[in-house]
PDB file as gemmi writes it, atoms N, CA and C in Angstrom:
CRYST1    1.000    1.000    1.000  90.00  90.00  90.00 P 1                      
ATOM      1  N   MET A   1       5.777  16.251   2.345  1.00  0.00           N  
ATOM      2  CA  MET A   1       4.684  15.643   1.630  1.00  0.00           C  
ATOM      3  C   MET A   1       4.182  16.630   0.592  1.00  0.00           C  
ATOM      4  N   ASP A   2       3.863  16.097  -0.589  1.00  0.00           N  
ATOM      5  CA  ASP A   2       3.333  16.913  -1.677  1.00  0.00           C  
ATOM      6  C   ASP A   2       1.919  16.457  -2.009  1.00  0.00           C  
ATOM      7  N   ILE A   3       1.031  17.436  -2.171  1.00  0.00           N  
ATOM      8  CA  ILE A   3      -0.356  17.179  -2.553  1.00  0.00           C  
ATOM      9  C   ILE A   3      -0.565  17.826  -3.911  1.00  0.00           C  
ATOM     10  N   TYR A   4      -1.082  17.050  -4.856  1.00  0.00           N  
ATOM     11  CA  TYR A   4      -1.361  17.551  -6.206  1.00  0.00           C  
ATOM     12  C   TYR A   4      -2.864  17.542  -6.421  1.00  0.00           C  
ATOM     13  N   GLY A   5      -3.377  18.637  -6.958  1.00  0.00           N  
ATOM     14  CA  GLY A   5      -4.806  18.697  -7.220  1.00  0.00           C  
ATOM     15  C   GLY A   5      -5.210  20.056  -7.743  1.00  0.00           C  
ATOM     16  N   ILE A   6      -6.467  20.384  -7.534  1.00  0.00           N  
ATOM     17  CA  ILE A   6      -7.047  21.657  -7.948  1.00  0.00           C  
ATOM     18  C   ILE A   6      -7.744  22.236  -6.724  1.00  0.00           C  
ATOM     19  N   LYS A   7      -7.408  23.473  -6.378  1.00  0.00           N  
ATOM     20  CA  LYS A   7      -7.885  24.092  -5.134  1.00  0.00           C  
ATOM     21  C   LYS A   7      -9.411  24.076  -4.971  1.00  0.00           C  
ATOM     22  N   ASN A   8     -10.155  24.281  -6.058  1.00  0.00           N  
ATOM     23  CA  ASN A   8     -11.606  24.390  -5.904  1.00  0.00           C  
ATOM     24  C   ASN A   8     -12.328  23.043  -5.995  1.00  0.00           C  
ATOM     25  N   CYS A   9     -11.586  21.950  -6.031  1.00  0.00           N  
ATOM     26  CA  CYS A   9     -12.179  20.610  -6.066  1.00  0.00           C  
ATOM     27  C   CYS A   9     -12.619  20.220  -4.653  1.00  0.00           C  
ATOM     28  N   ASN A  10     -13.856  19.771  -4.512  1.00  0.00           N  
ATOM     29  CA  ASN A  10     -14.387  19.411  -3.195  1.00  0.00           C  
ATOM     30  C   ASN A  10     -13.590  18.296  -2.532  1.00  0.00           C  
ATOM     31  N   THR A  11     -13.170  17.314  -3.300  1.00  0.00           N  
ATOM     32  CA  THR A  11     -12.400  16.209  -2.732  1.00  0.00           C  
ATOM     33  C   THR A  11     -11.044  16.703  -2.244  1.00  0.00           C  
ATOM     34  N   VAL A  12     -10.421  17.581  -2.985  1.00  0.00           N  
ATOM     35  CA  VAL A  12      -9.146  18.167  -2.560  1.00  0.00           C  
ATOM     36  C   VAL A  12      -9.364  18.975  -1.289  1.00  0.00           C  
ATOM     37  N   LYS A  13     -10.441  19.753  -1.236  1.00  0.00           N  
ATOM     38  CA  LYS A  13     -10.736  20.549  -0.040  1.00  0.00           C  
ATOM     39  C   LYS A  13     -10.882  19.652   1.178  1.00  0.00           C  
ATOM     40  N   LYS A  14     -11.574  18.523   1.034  1.00  0.00           N  
ATOM     41  CA  LYS A  14     -11.739  17.588   2.152  1.00  0.00           C  
ATOM     42  C   LYS A  14     -10.381  17.061   2.616  1.00  0.00           C  
ATOM     43  N   ALA A  15      -9.541  16.704   1.663  1.00  0.00           N  
ATOM     44  CA  ALA A  15      -8.218  16.173   2.004  1.00  0.00           C  
ATOM     45  C   ALA A  15      -7.373  17.236   2.712  1.00  0.00           C  
ATOM     46  N   LEU A  16      -7.359  18.449   2.187  1.00  0.00           N  
ATOM     47  CA  LEU A  16      -6.565  19.515   2.793  1.00  0.00           C  
ATOM     48  C   LEU A  16      -7.093  19.866   4.181  1.00  0.00           C  
ATOM     49  N   ASP A  17      -8.414  19.896   4.337  1.00  0.00           N  
ATOM     50  CA  ASP A  17      -9.000  20.154   5.660  1.00  0.00           C  
ATOM     51  C   ASP A  17      -8.576  19.072   6.650  1.00  0.00           C  
ATOM     52  N   TRP A  18      -8.610  17.815   6.202  1.00  0.00           N  
ATOM     53  CA  TRP A  18      -8.216  16.693   7.057  1.00  0.00           C  
ATOM     54  C   TRP A  18      -6.768  16.868   7.511  1.00  0.00           C  
ATOM     55  N   LEU A  19      -5.885  17.211   6.578  1.00  0.00           N  
ATOM     56  CA  LEU A  19      -4.475  17.415   6.907  1.00  0.00           C  
ATOM     57  C   LEU A  19      -4.287  18.610   7.845  1.00  0.00           C  
ATOM     58  N   ASP A  20      -4.986  19.709   7.554  1.00  0.00           N  
ATOM     59  CA  ASP A  20      -4.867  20.913   8.379  1.00  0.00           C  
ATOM     60  C   ASP A  20      -5.345  20.659   9.805  1.00  0.00           C  
ATOM     61  N   GLU A  21      -6.446  19.930   9.953  1.00  0.00           N  
ATOM     62  CA  GLU A  21      -6.983  19.619  11.286  1.00  0.00           C  
ATOM     63  C   GLU A  21      -5.990  18.838  12.129  1.00  0.00           C  
ATOM     64  N   ARG A  22      -5.111  18.086  11.484  1.00  0.00           N  
ATOM     65  CA  ARG A  22      -4.117  17.260  12.187  1.00  0.00           C  
ATOM     66  C   ARG A  22      -2.727  17.893  12.176  1.00  0.00           C  
ATOM     67  N   ASN A  23      -2.664  19.137  11.708  1.00  0.00           N  
ATOM     68  CA  ASN A  23      -1.395  19.873  11.638  1.00  0.00           C  
ATOM     69  C   ASN A  23      -0.315  19.105  10.884  1.00  0.00           C  
ATOM     70  N   ILE A  24      -0.717  18.455   9.809  1.00  0.00           N  
ATOM     71  CA  ILE A  24       0.221  17.737   8.958  1.00  0.00           C  
ATOM     72  C   ILE A  24       0.686  18.696   7.876  1.00  0.00           C  
ATOM     73  N   GLN A  25       1.982  18.890   7.805  1.00  0.00           N  
ATOM     74  CA  GLN A  25       2.561  19.834   6.855  1.00  0.00           C  
ATOM     75  C   GLN A  25       2.590  19.233   5.445  1.00  0.00           C  
ATOM     76  N   TYR A  26       2.334  20.061   4.449  1.00  0.00           N  
ATOM     77  CA  TYR A  26       2.360  19.624   3.054  1.00  0.00           C  
ATOM     78  C   TYR A  26       2.633  20.809   2.152  1.00  0.00           C  
ATOM     79  N   THR A  27       3.027  20.493   0.947  1.00  0.00           N  
ATOM     80  CA  THR A  27       3.163  21.488  -0.113  1.00  0.00           C  
ATOM     81  C   THR A  27       2.086  21.173  -1.137  1.00  0.00           C  
ATOM     82  N   PHE A  28       1.323  22.192  -1.528  1.00  0.00           N  
ATOM     83  CA  PHE A  28       0.241  21.987  -2.488  1.00  0.00           C  
ATOM     84  C   PHE A  28       0.685  22.415  -3.880  1.00  0.00           C  
ATOM     85  N   HIS A  29       0.446  21.538  -4.848  1.00  0.00           N  
ATOM     86  CA  HIS A  29       0.769  21.806  -6.253  1.00  0.00           C  
ATOM     87  C   HIS A  29      -0.551  21.831  -7.028  1.00  0.00           C  
ATOM     88  N   ASP A  30      -0.952  22.990  -7.476  1.00  0.00           N  
ATOM     89  CA  ASP A  30      -2.206  23.143  -8.220  1.00  0.00           C  
ATOM     90  C   ASP A  30      -1.925  22.893  -9.697  1.00  0.00           C  
ATOM     91  N   PHE A  31      -2.291  21.682 -10.175  1.00  0.00           N  
ATOM     92  CA  PHE A  31      -1.956  21.408 -11.568  1.00  0.00           C  
ATOM     93  C   PHE A  31      -2.872  22.094 -12.560  1.00  0.00           C  
ATOM     94  N   LYS A  32      -3.875  22.783 -12.083  1.00  0.00           N  
ATOM     95  CA  LYS A  32      -4.666  23.628 -12.971  1.00  0.00           C  
ATOM     96  C   LYS A  32      -3.851  24.873 -13.342  1.00  0.00           C  
ATOM     97  N   LYS A  33      -3.094  25.373 -12.378  1.00  0.00           N  
ATOM     98  CA  LYS A  33      -2.274  26.567 -12.598  1.00  0.00           C  
ATOM     99  C   LYS A  33      -0.855  26.211 -13.031  1.00  0.00           C  
ATOM    100  N   GLU A  34      -0.295  25.143 -12.446  1.00  0.00           N  
ATOM    101  CA  GLU A  34       1.107  24.816 -12.667  1.00  0.00           C  
ATOM    102  C   GLU A  34       1.330  23.688 -13.668  1.00  0.00           C  
ATOM    103  N   GLY A  35       0.250  23.027 -14.066  1.00  0.00           N  
ATOM    104  CA  GLY A  35       0.382  21.905 -14.988  1.00  0.00           C  
ATOM    105  C   GLY A  35       0.972  20.684 -14.308  1.00  0.00           C  
ATOM    106  N   VAL A  36       1.233  19.679 -15.102  1.00  0.00           N  
ATOM    107  CA  VAL A  36       1.831  18.447 -14.602  1.00  0.00           C  
ATOM    108  C   VAL A  36       2.759  17.918 -15.695  1.00  0.00           C  
ATOM    109  N   THR A  37       3.882  17.388 -15.297  1.00  0.00           N  
ATOM    110  CA  THR A  37       4.843  16.903 -16.284  1.00  0.00           C  
ATOM    111  C   THR A  37       4.498  15.485 -16.728  1.00  0.00           C  
ATOM    112  N   GLU A  38       4.979  15.142 -17.883  1.00  0.00           N  
ATOM    113  CA  GLU A  38       4.779  13.782 -18.381  1.00  0.00           C  
ATOM    114  C   GLU A  38       5.459  12.779 -17.460  1.00  0.00           C  
ATOM    115  N   SER A  39       6.623  13.121 -16.958  1.00  0.00           N  
ATOM    116  CA  SER A  39       7.331  12.189 -16.067  1.00  0.00           C  
ATOM    117  C   SER A  39       6.562  11.973 -14.769  1.00  0.00           C  
ATOM    118  N   LYS A  40       5.893  13.004 -14.265  1.00  0.00           N  
ATOM    119  CA  LYS A  40       5.080  12.860 -13.052  1.00  0.00           C  
ATOM    120  C   LYS A  40       3.882  11.957 -13.328  1.00  0.00           C  
ATOM    121  N   LEU A  41       3.238  12.140 -14.470  1.00  0.00           N  
ATOM    122  CA  LEU A  41       2.115  11.263 -14.834  1.00  0.00           C  
ATOM    123  C   LEU A  41       2.572   9.817 -14.954  1.00  0.00           C  
ATOM    124  N   ARG A  42       3.729   9.597 -15.555  1.00  0.00           N  
ATOM    125  CA  ARG A  42       4.266   8.235 -15.680  1.00  0.00           C  
ATOM    126  C   ARG A  42       4.516   7.625 -14.298  1.00  0.00           C  
ATOM    127  N   GLU A  43       5.047   8.435 -13.397  1.00  0.00           N  
ATOM    128  CA  GLU A  43       5.295   7.991 -12.029  1.00  0.00           C  
ATOM    129  C   GLU A  43       3.985   7.533 -11.382  1.00  0.00           C  
ATOM    130  N   TRP A  44       2.953   8.356 -11.504  1.00  0.00           N  
ATOM    131  CA  TRP A  44       1.659   8.019 -10.918  1.00  0.00           C  
ATOM    132  C   TRP A  44       1.037   6.800 -11.589  1.00  0.00           C  
ATOM    133  N   GLU A  45       1.197   6.697 -12.909  1.00  0.00           N  
ATOM    134  CA  GLU A  45       0.683   5.525 -13.635  1.00  0.00           C  
ATOM    135  C   GLU A  45       1.300   4.243 -13.088  1.00  0.00           C  
ATOM    136  N   ASN A  46       2.589   4.290 -12.793  1.00  0.00           N  
ATOM    137  CA  ASN A  46       3.276   3.110 -12.282  1.00  0.00           C  
ATOM    138  C   ASN A  46       2.729   2.670 -10.924  1.00  0.00           C  
ATOM    139  N   VAL A  47       2.239   3.612 -10.151  1.00  0.00           N  
ATOM    140  CA  VAL A  47       1.694   3.303  -8.830  1.00  0.00           C  
ATOM    141  C   VAL A  47       0.213   2.933  -8.909  1.00  0.00           C  
ATOM    142  N   PHE A  48      -0.571   3.742  -9.612  1.00  0.00           N  
ATOM    143  CA  PHE A  48      -2.029   3.597  -9.594  1.00  0.00           C  
ATOM    144  C   PHE A  48      -2.617   2.938 -10.841  1.00  0.00           C  
ATOM    145  N   GLY A  49      -1.886   2.977 -11.940  1.00  0.00           N  
ATOM    146  CA  GLY A  49      -2.442   2.540 -13.222  1.00  0.00           C  
ATOM    147  C   GLY A  49      -3.167   3.702 -13.880  1.00  0.00           C  
ATOM    148  N   TRP A  50      -3.103   3.760 -15.195  1.00  0.00           N  
ATOM    149  CA  TRP A  50      -3.714   4.897 -15.908  1.00  0.00           C  
ATOM    150  C   TRP A  50      -5.226   4.905 -15.766  1.00  0.00           C  
ATOM    151  N   GLU A  51      -5.834   3.734 -15.611  1.00  0.00           N  
ATOM    152  CA  GLU A  51      -7.291   3.661 -15.512  1.00  0.00           C  
ATOM    153  C   GLU A  51      -7.802   4.372 -14.257  1.00  0.00           C  
ATOM    154  N   ARG A  52      -7.086   4.233 -13.145  1.00  0.00           N  
ATOM    155  CA  ARG A  52      -7.496   4.911 -11.907  1.00  0.00           C  
ATOM    156  C   ARG A  52      -7.176   6.395 -11.960  1.00  0.00           C  
ATOM    157  N   LEU A  53      -6.102   6.737 -12.641  1.00  0.00           N  
ATOM    158  CA  LEU A  53      -5.667   8.126 -12.711  1.00  0.00           C  
ATOM    159  C   LEU A  53      -6.614   8.996 -13.547  1.00  0.00           C  
ATOM    160  N   LEU A  54      -7.216   8.400 -14.555  1.00  0.00           N  
ATOM    161  CA  LEU A  54      -8.151   9.116 -15.427  1.00  0.00           C  
ATOM    162  C   LEU A  54      -9.532   9.127 -14.782  1.00  0.00           C  
ATOM    163  N   ASN A  55      -9.991  10.313 -14.405  1.00  0.00           N  
ATOM    164  CA  ASN A  55     -11.276  10.451 -13.725  1.00  0.00           C  
ATOM    165  C   ASN A  55     -12.416  10.501 -14.745  1.00  0.00           C  
ATOM    166  N   LYS A  56     -13.046   9.359 -14.951  1.00  0.00           N  
ATOM    167  CA  LYS A  56     -14.154   9.288 -15.912  1.00  0.00           C  
ATOM    168  C   LYS A  56     -15.487   9.681 -15.287  1.00  0.00           C  
ATOM    169  N   ARG A  57     -15.492  10.016 -14.012  1.00  0.00           N  
ATOM    170  CA  ARG A  57     -16.733  10.432 -13.350  1.00  0.00           C  
ATOM    171  C   ARG A  57     -16.927  11.938 -13.364  1.00  0.00           C  
ATOM    172  N   GLY A  58     -15.880  12.664 -13.719  1.00  0.00           N  
ATOM    173  CA  GLY A  58     -15.938  14.117 -13.661  1.00  0.00           C  
ATOM    174  C   GLY A  58     -16.618  14.755 -14.857  1.00  0.00           C  
ATOM    175  N   THR A  59     -16.953  16.018 -14.691  1.00  0.00           N  
ATOM    176  CA  THR A  59     -17.636  16.750 -15.764  1.00  0.00           C  
ATOM    177  C   THR A  59     -16.729  16.971 -16.970  1.00  0.00           C  
ATOM    178  N   THR A  60     -15.420  17.102 -16.727  1.00  0.00           N  
ATOM    179  CA  THR A  60     -14.510  17.335 -17.852  1.00  0.00           C  
ATOM    180  C   THR A  60     -14.513  16.145 -18.801  1.00  0.00           C  
ATOM    181  N   TRP A  61     -14.506  14.936 -18.262  1.00  0.00           N  
ATOM    182  CA  TRP A  61     -14.550  13.725 -19.098  1.00  0.00           C  
ATOM    183  C   TRP A  61     -15.863  13.676 -19.885  1.00  0.00           C  
ATOM    184  N   ARG A  62     -16.952  14.014 -19.231  1.00  0.00           N  
ATOM    185  CA  ARG A  62     -18.264  13.955 -19.897  1.00  0.00           C  
ATOM    186  C   ARG A  62     -18.384  14.967 -21.032  1.00  0.00           C  
ATOM    187  N   LYS A  63     -17.576  16.023 -20.971  1.00  0.00           N  
ATOM    188  CA  LYS A  63     -17.603  17.039 -22.030  1.00  0.00           C  
ATOM    189  C   LYS A  63     -16.809  16.613 -23.263  1.00  0.00           C  
ATOM    190  N   VAL A  64     -15.973  15.592 -23.107  1.00  0.00           N  
ATOM    191  CA  VAL A  64     -15.163  15.100 -24.227  1.00  0.00           C  
ATOM    192  C   VAL A  64     -16.054  14.286 -25.154  1.00  0.00           C  
ATOM    193  N   SER A  65     -15.900  14.477 -26.433  1.00  0.00           N  
ATOM    194  CA  SER A  65     -16.755  13.779 -27.394  1.00  0.00           C  
ATOM    195  C   SER A  65     -16.565  12.261 -27.284  1.00  0.00           C  
ATOM    196  N   PRO A  66     -17.629  11.509 -27.553  1.00  0.00           N  
ATOM    197  CA  PRO A  66     -17.524  10.043 -27.517  1.00  0.00           C  
ATOM    198  C   PRO A  66     -16.435   9.514 -28.448  1.00  0.00           C  
ATOM    199  N   GLU A  67     -16.213  10.195 -29.555  1.00  0.00           N  
ATOM    200  CA  GLU A  67     -15.179   9.773 -30.496  1.00  0.00           C  
ATOM    201  C   GLU A  67     -13.793   9.817 -29.844  1.00  0.00           C  
ATOM    202  N   ILE A  68     -13.532  10.903 -29.124  1.00  0.00           N  
ATOM    203  CA  ILE A  68     -12.237  11.028 -28.441  1.00  0.00           C  
ATOM    204  C   ILE A  68     -12.167  10.056 -27.273  1.00  0.00           C  
ATOM    205  N   GLN A  69     -13.255   9.915 -26.537  1.00  0.00           N  
ATOM    206  CA  GLN A  69     -13.266   8.971 -25.415  1.00  0.00           C  
ATOM    207  C   GLN A  69     -12.882   7.565 -25.871  1.00  0.00           C  
ATOM    208  N   LYS A  70     -13.354   7.159 -27.032  1.00  0.00           N  
ATOM    209  CA  LYS A  70     -13.058   5.822 -27.552  1.00  0.00           C  
ATOM    210  C   LYS A  70     -11.585   5.622 -27.881  1.00  0.00           C  
ATOM    211  N   THR A  71     -10.845   6.731 -28.088  1.00  0.00           N  
ATOM    212  CA  THR A  71      -9.422   6.612 -28.433  1.00  0.00           C  
ATOM    213  C   THR A  71      -8.532   6.429 -27.202  1.00  0.00           C  
ATOM    214  N   ILE A  72      -9.100   6.578 -26.017  1.00  0.00           N  
ATOM    215  CA  ILE A  72      -8.315   6.444 -24.783  1.00  0.00           C  
ATOM    216  C   ILE A  72      -8.329   4.975 -24.375  1.00  0.00           C  
ATOM    217  N   VAL A  73      -7.300   4.262 -24.833  1.00  0.00           N  
ATOM    218  CA  VAL A  73      -7.285   2.805 -24.676  1.00  0.00           C  
ATOM    219  C   VAL A  73      -6.047   2.286 -23.941  1.00  0.00           C  
ATOM    220  N   ASP A  74      -5.085   3.166 -23.663  1.00  0.00           N  
ATOM    221  CA  ASP A  74      -3.872   2.716 -22.993  1.00  0.00           C  
ATOM    222  C   ASP A  74      -3.229   3.898 -22.254  1.00  0.00           C  
ATOM    223  N   ALA A  75      -2.127   3.614 -21.588  1.00  0.00           N  
ATOM    224  CA  ALA A  75      -1.454   4.649 -20.791  1.00  0.00           C  
ATOM    225  C   ALA A  75      -1.014   5.826 -21.642  1.00  0.00           C  
ATOM    226  N   SER A  76      -0.507   5.557 -22.825  1.00  0.00           N  
ATOM    227  CA  SER A  76      -0.011   6.621 -23.694  1.00  0.00           C  
ATOM    228  C   SER A  76      -1.122   7.579 -24.113  1.00  0.00           C  
ATOM    229  N   SER A  77      -2.240   7.028 -24.555  1.00  0.00           N  
ATOM    230  CA  SER A  77      -3.356   7.886 -24.988  1.00  0.00           C  
ATOM    231  C   SER A  77      -3.966   8.627 -23.796  1.00  0.00           C  
ATOM    232  N   ALA A  78      -4.036   7.972 -22.647  1.00  0.00           N  
ATOM    233  CA  ALA A  78      -4.575   8.629 -21.453  1.00  0.00           C  
ATOM    234  C   ALA A  78      -3.650   9.760 -21.004  1.00  0.00           C  
ATOM    235  N   ARG A  79      -2.346   9.506 -21.010  1.00  0.00           N  
ATOM    236  CA  ARG A  79      -1.370  10.510 -20.589  1.00  0.00           C  
ATOM    237  C   ARG A  79      -1.461  11.762 -21.451  1.00  0.00           C  
ATOM    238  N   LYS A  80      -1.576  11.579 -22.745  1.00  0.00           N  
ATOM    239  CA  LYS A  80      -1.691  12.723 -23.657  1.00  0.00           C  
ATOM    240  C   LYS A  80      -2.922  13.558 -23.305  1.00  0.00           C  
ATOM    241  N   LEU A  81      -4.040  12.888 -23.080  1.00  0.00           N  
ATOM    242  CA  LEU A  81      -5.276  13.586 -22.729  1.00  0.00           C  
ATOM    243  C   LEU A  81      -5.144  14.288 -21.381  1.00  0.00           C  
ATOM    244  N   LEU A  82      -4.536  13.626 -20.399  1.00  0.00           N  
ATOM    245  CA  LEU A  82      -4.390  14.210 -19.067  1.00  0.00           C  
ATOM    246  C   LEU A  82      -3.468  15.423 -19.070  1.00  0.00           C  
ATOM    247  N   MET A  83      -2.463  15.414 -19.911  1.00  0.00           N  
ATOM    248  CA  MET A  83      -1.569  16.569 -19.986  1.00  0.00           C  
ATOM    249  C   MET A  83      -2.300  17.774 -20.581  1.00  0.00           C  
ATOM    250  N   GLU A  84      -3.212  17.511 -21.504  1.00  0.00           N  
ATOM    251  CA  GLU A  84      -3.983  18.595 -22.118  1.00  0.00           C  
ATOM    252  C   GLU A  84      -5.145  19.042 -21.236  1.00  0.00           C  
ATOM    253  N   ASN A  85      -5.646  18.135 -20.404  1.00  0.00           N  
ATOM    254  CA  ASN A  85      -6.822  18.398 -19.566  1.00  0.00           C  
ATOM    255  C   ASN A  85      -6.541  17.921 -18.147  1.00  0.00           C  
ATOM    256  N   THR A  86      -5.785  18.709 -17.394  1.00  0.00           N  
ATOM    257  CA  THR A  86      -5.403  18.279 -16.045  1.00  0.00           C  
ATOM    258  C   THR A  86      -6.603  18.082 -15.123  1.00  0.00           C  
ATOM    259  N   SER A  87      -7.742  18.669 -15.479  1.00  0.00           N  
ATOM    260  CA  SER A  87      -8.951  18.486 -14.672  1.00  0.00           C  
ATOM    261  C   SER A  87      -9.442  17.043 -14.685  1.00  0.00           C  
ATOM    262  N   MET A  88      -8.949  16.248 -15.623  1.00  0.00           N  
ATOM    263  CA  MET A  88      -9.367  14.852 -15.709  1.00  0.00           C  
ATOM    264  C   MET A  88      -8.543  13.925 -14.823  1.00  0.00           C  
ATOM    265  N   ILE A  89      -7.526  14.468 -14.169  1.00  0.00           N  
ATOM    266  CA  ILE A  89      -6.725  13.649 -13.266  1.00  0.00           C  
ATOM    267  C   ILE A  89      -7.498  13.469 -11.962  1.00  0.00           C  
ATOM    268  N   LYS A  90      -7.667  12.219 -11.539  1.00  0.00           N  
ATOM    269  CA  LYS A  90      -8.317  11.964 -10.255  1.00  0.00           C  
ATOM    270  C   LYS A  90      -7.476  12.636  -9.186  1.00  0.00           C  
ATOM    271  N   ARG A  91      -8.133  13.232  -8.227  1.00  0.00           N  
ATOM    272  CA  ARG A  91      -7.411  14.026  -7.254  1.00  0.00           C  
ATOM    273  C   ARG A  91      -8.024  13.908  -5.863  1.00  0.00           C  
ATOM    274  N   PRO A  92      -7.213  14.272  -4.890  1.00  0.00           N  
ATOM    275  CA  PRO A  92      -5.815  14.660  -4.957  1.00  0.00           C  
ATOM    276  C   PRO A  92      -4.881  13.458  -5.102  1.00  0.00           C  
ATOM    277  N   VAL A  93      -3.664  13.752  -5.522  1.00  0.00           N  
ATOM    278  CA  VAL A  93      -2.589  12.770  -5.514  1.00  0.00           C  
ATOM    279  C   VAL A  93      -1.667  13.179  -4.373  1.00  0.00           C  
ATOM    280  N   VAL A  94      -1.407  12.252  -3.475  1.00  0.00           N  
ATOM    281  CA  VAL A  94      -0.558  12.521  -2.317  1.00  0.00           C  
ATOM    282  C   VAL A  94       0.726  11.721  -2.448  1.00  0.00           C  
ATOM    283  N   GLU A  95       1.838  12.421  -2.330  1.00  0.00           N  
ATOM    284  CA  GLU A  95       3.148  11.766  -2.305  1.00  0.00           C  
ATOM    285  C   GLU A  95       3.761  12.040  -0.940  1.00  0.00           C  
ATOM    286  N   SER A  96       3.989  10.977  -0.188  1.00  0.00           N  
ATOM    287  CA  SER A  96       4.622  11.134   1.124  1.00  0.00           C  
ATOM    288  C   SER A  96       5.747  10.124   1.251  1.00  0.00           C  
ATOM    289  N   SER A  97       6.539  10.276   2.266  1.00  0.00           N  
ATOM    290  CA  SER A  97       7.646   9.339   2.477  1.00  0.00           C  
ATOM    291  C   SER A  97       7.127   7.928   2.737  1.00  0.00           C  
ATOM    292  N   GLY A  98       5.893   7.816   3.225  1.00  0.00           N  
ATOM    293  CA  GLY A  98       5.318   6.501   3.515  1.00  0.00           C  
ATOM    294  C   GLY A  98       4.632   5.836   2.337  1.00  0.00           C  
ATOM    295  N   GLY A  99       4.412   6.578   1.254  1.00  0.00           N  
ATOM    296  CA  GLY A  99       3.739   6.021   0.090  1.00  0.00           C  
ATOM    297  C   GLY A  99       2.902   7.063  -0.622  1.00  0.00           C  
ATOM    298  N   MET A 100       2.032   6.588  -1.503  1.00  0.00           N  
ATOM    299  CA  MET A 100       1.208   7.491  -2.294  1.00  0.00           C  
ATOM    300  C   MET A 100      -0.267   7.142  -2.140  1.00  0.00           C  
ATOM    301  N   LEU A 101      -1.104   8.154  -2.268  1.00  0.00           N  
ATOM    302  CA  LEU A 101      -2.553   7.993  -2.198  1.00  0.00           C  
ATOM    303  C   LEU A 101      -3.191   8.697  -3.380  1.00  0.00           C  
ATOM    304  N   LEU A 102      -4.345   8.189  -3.790  1.00  0.00           N  
ATOM    305  CA  LEU A 102      -5.106   8.808  -4.877  1.00  0.00           C  
ATOM    306  C   LEU A 102      -6.536   8.986  -4.402  1.00  0.00           C  
ATOM    307  N   GLY A 103      -7.052  10.212  -4.504  1.00  0.00           N  
ATOM    308  CA  GLY A 103      -8.387  10.501  -4.009  1.00  0.00           C  
ATOM    309  C   GLY A 103      -8.341  10.772  -2.517  1.00  0.00           C  
ATOM    310  N   PHE A 104      -9.503  10.784  -1.876  1.00  0.00           N  
ATOM    311  CA  PHE A 104      -9.537  10.994  -0.429  1.00  0.00           C  
ATOM    312  C   PHE A 104     -10.391   9.927   0.230  1.00  0.00           C  
ATOM    313  N   ASP A 105      -9.749   9.163   1.084  1.00  0.00           N  
ATOM    314  CA  ASP A 105     -10.416   8.182   1.924  1.00  0.00           C  
ATOM    315  C   ASP A 105      -9.815   8.367   3.316  1.00  0.00           C  
ATOM    316  N   GLU A 106     -10.640   8.776   4.254  1.00  0.00           N  
ATOM    317  CA  GLU A 106     -10.147   9.119   5.581  1.00  0.00           C  
ATOM    318  C   GLU A 106      -9.361   7.980   6.224  1.00  0.00           C  
ATOM    319  N   ASP A 107      -9.812   6.757   6.075  1.00  0.00           N  
ATOM    320  CA  ASP A 107      -9.116   5.610   6.663  1.00  0.00           C  
ATOM    321  C   ASP A 107      -7.738   5.413   6.035  1.00  0.00           C  
ATOM    322  N   GLU A 108      -7.653   5.550   4.708  1.00  0.00           N  
ATOM    323  CA  GLU A 108      -6.360   5.420   4.030  1.00  0.00           C  
ATOM    324  C   GLU A 108      -5.406   6.533   4.474  1.00  0.00           C  
ATOM    325  N   TYR A 109      -5.927   7.739   4.584  1.00  0.00           N  
ATOM    326  CA  TYR A 109      -5.092   8.868   5.023  1.00  0.00           C  
ATOM    327  C   TYR A 109      -4.584   8.612   6.438  1.00  0.00           C  
ATOM    328  N   ALA A 110      -5.483   8.164   7.317  1.00  0.00           N  
ATOM    329  CA  ALA A 110      -5.088   7.912   8.706  1.00  0.00           C  
ATOM    330  C   ALA A 110      -4.025   6.824   8.773  1.00  0.00           C  
ATOM    331  N   ALA A 111      -4.190   5.774   7.995  1.00  0.00           N  
ATOM    332  CA  ALA A 111      -3.234   4.662   8.017  1.00  0.00           C  
ATOM    333  C   ALA A 111      -1.857   5.096   7.540  1.00  0.00           C  
ATOM    334  N   LEU A 112      -1.803   5.925   6.512  1.00  0.00           N  
ATOM    335  CA  LEU A 112      -0.519   6.292   5.914  1.00  0.00           C  
ATOM    336  C   LEU A 112       0.100   7.548   6.553  1.00  0.00           C  
ATOM    337  N   LEU A 113      -0.734   8.499   6.923  1.00  0.00           N  
ATOM    338  CA  LEU A 113      -0.208   9.815   7.260  1.00  0.00           C  
ATOM    339  C   LEU A 113      -0.227  10.164   8.741  1.00  0.00           C  
ATOM    340  N   SER A 114      -0.930   9.418   9.555  1.00  0.00           N  
ATOM    341  CA  SER A 114      -1.032   9.771  10.981  1.00  0.00           C  
ATOM    342  C   SER A 114      -0.019   9.000  11.821  1.00  0.00           C  
ATOM    343  N   LYS A 115       1.184   8.894  11.305  1.00  0.00           N  
ATOM    344  CA  LYS A 115       2.216   8.149  12.040  1.00  0.00           C  
ATOM    345  C   LYS A 115       3.117   9.074  12.798  1.00  0.00           C  
TER     346      LYS A 115                                                      
END                                                                             
């Protein structure tokens, strides 16, 4: 299982703690340090949609000028912004053999990962 996120993100910390408490093995990919590929973003878009992938609730989005925010109207424009600002990717992204998850919801994690 692969977990993508940023180590100092509270939501990522909750997800990793949940996994650690259950001794679920994973590999962590810090896209703040390691970046994210365009092909990986496309993969996630196909599962979640670009609208869910772009975290408009975070501080990084709020720091973007309204002019630039208005230009984010489709997957292509969102992907370009997310590649430049990985902090805007909703996190964590979980890829497991059973499926994929976005964000942290204990019930969703239990349903998919506690098998």
